[in-house]
C-alpha positions, 0 to 999 in steps of 0.5 A, a space after each residue: 499500499 503506497 504512503 499518501 503524499 507529504 513531507 518524509 526524511 529521503 534517508 539523507 536527513 533532509 525532508 523531501 516531497 513524496 507525491 504519493 508515488 515516487 519522490 519529487 525534487 522538492 526539499 523542505 527548507 532548512 531553517 538557520 537563525 530562525 529564518 528559512 533559507 529557502 523557501 518551498 517551490 510553489 505550484 499545484 504539485 508544490 507541498 505547503 508549509 502546513 503539510 510540511 509541518 504536519 508530516 513528521 512521520 517516516 517516509 514510505 519505503 522507495 521502491 529501490 531501497 526494500 531489500 528483496 528478503 523473501 527472494 534471497 531465502 527462497 534462492 538459498 532454499 533452492 540451493 539447499 534443496 538441490 544439494 540434498 535432492 542429489 543424495 539418495 539418502 536425503 532425496 525426500 528432504 531434498 524434495 520438500 526444501 525445493 517445494 518450500 523454496 518455490 513457494 517462498 520465491 513466488 511469494 517474493 515475486 508478487 511482493 510490492 516494492 522489491 527487486 524480483 530477480 532473486 525470486 525468479 532465479 529461486 523458482 527457476 532454480 527450484 524446478 531445475 534442482 528437482 529434475 537434477 535431483 531426480 536423474 542423479 538419485 535414479 542413476 545412483 540406485 540403478 547403479 547400486 542394484 545392477 552392480 558391477 557391469 560386464 558378465 558374470 560367468 558362474 564357476 560350475 564345477 564338474 560332477 564328482 564321482 559318486 562314492 556309494 556307501 554300499 558295496 558294488 557288484 560290478 567288477 573292477 575295470 582294472 586291478 592294481 599291479 601285482 606286488 603294489 600295495 597302493 594303486 597307481 594314479 593310472 588305476 585310480 583314473 580308470 576307476 574314476 571313468 568306470 564309476 562316472 559311467 556307472 552313473 551316466 556321465 560321460 563328459 570325461 571320456 575324451 578328457 585324459 588330462 582331467 583323469 590323469 590329474 584326478 588320479 594323481 590328487 587322490 593318489 597323494 591324498 591321506 587316503 590309506 591303501 586299503 581305501 584306494 584298492 577298495 575304490 579301485 576294486 569295487 568303485 566305493 569305499 566303506 568304512 570310516 574313510 568313506 566321507 574322506 574319500 568324498 571330500 578328496 574327490 571334490 577337492 580333486 575334481 575342482 583342482 583339475 577342472 581350473 584352468 
């Protein structure tokens, strides 16, 4: 609401005539030694002496002198909201702050006698900050869910030969050489092939390197000579070393299958 016309302090310590819309060029006479140093101008728009004497209250705020407080507050909130919206953890808080920044800036735009540019910048930054924060948050969340890029090839260990807990009536494919207490690695590899074929696995029939590696691994294990002889003869191990044979067979399969 504009102040009515009258004499007001223009901020320099002098009384200047306010015509109801803007400052005029008329200033009140300065008093020196009880006499007026200058007479107030006359004319339709000139103030009267009575008007000067009656107007002793402060001047209305000049349009150029009102600080755009709301505009700067809205601009500051827009900057803060943009930063918070770009962090997934504080995204919701950032959106709330951006909404508040937009509302404050909008009020600042419609406030009279204030500079409008901070409010306009605050409104624009509120919208842009919301868009940027949403995009950044979605990208971060998507990258977290997808994980490292590039194909991931699972390592699947070849099937291990079955070690039956019950004796088998099938004949052994080979017998250990006479005079040797511990079966050779070749004999153990041959027993492995027979064991796999017995269970329907033929993937290693044409893989002599794997068979030889497996036989050497089992040959060097802690399995007793008696247990290995039993495996070569019956394709199974009974008794206390049955579980140990399963462990050794699995380790041999994994070790020999590694490139």
